[in-house]
C-alpha positions in Angstrom: 10.5 1.0 30.0 9.1 4.3 29.0 7.7 4.7 25.5 7.3 8.3 24.3 4.4 9.1 22.1 4.5 10.8 18.8 2.4 12.1 15.9 2.7 9.9 12.8 1.9 11.6 9.5 -0.9 9.9 7.6 -1.7 12.5 4.9 0.2 11.3 1.9 -1.4 11.5 -1.6 -2.0 8.1 -3.2 -2.3 7.6 -7.0 -4.4 5.0 -8.9 -4.8 4.6 -12.7 -5.9 2.0 -15.1 -6.2 1.5 -18.9 -8.1 -1.0 -21.0 -7.3 -1.4 -24.7 -9.4 -3.5 -27.0 -7.4 -4.3 -30.2 -10.2 -6.7 -31.4 -13.9 -7.1 -30.5 -13.7 -9.9 -27.9 -10.2 -9.4 -26.4 -8.7 -6.6 -24.3 -5.5 -5.8 -22.5 -5.6 -4.2 -19.1 -3.0 -2.5 -17.0 -3.2 -0.7 -13.7 -1.2 1.0 -11.0 -2.4 1.6 -7.5 -1.1 2.8 -4.2 -2.9 2.0 -0.9 -2.7 2.6 2.8 -3.7 0.6 5.8 -3.5 1.5 9.4 -0.8 -0.8 10.9 -1.5 -3.2 13.8 -0.3 -0.9 16.5 -0.6 -3.6 19.2 1.8 -5.9 17.3 4.3 -3.1 16.8 4.2 -2.1 20.5 4.5 -5.7 21.7 7.7 -6.1 19.6 9.5 -3.0 20.9 13.2 -3.5 21.5 14.1 0.1 21.7 11.6 3.0 22.1 12.9 4.9 19.0 11.9 2.2 16.5 8.1 2.5 16.9 7.6 5.5 14.5 9.7 3.8 11.8 7.8 0.6 12.1 4.5 2.4 11.8 5.6 4.2 8.7 7.1 1.2 7.0 4.0 -1.0 7.4 1.5 1.6 6.2 1.7 1.8 2.4 1.9 -0.5 -0.6 2.1 -0.2 -4.4 0.6 -2.7 -6.9 1.0 -3.1 -10.7 -1.1 -5.4 -12.8 -0.9 -6.4 -16.4 -3.5 -8.8 -17.8 -5.4 -9.8 -20.8 -9.0 -10.9 -20.9 -11.5 -12.4 -23.3 -11.3 -15.0 -26.1 -10.0 -14.7 -29.6 
């Protein structure tokens, strides 16, 4: 089976932000939003090929994530 190469695009802008609010002296509320990127396990993707055209899609789908956190901390 022949597998054609390609050129995946890994230049996406990622956003991260966080806010801490302290309504009283020893207690705070925290929220954050972050986006991340990890290079996928190319070997796993290539070993699981069932049709050559699915490789690029699998690389893109497994590369990014988004995370939201909402927490409180401290003691009243």
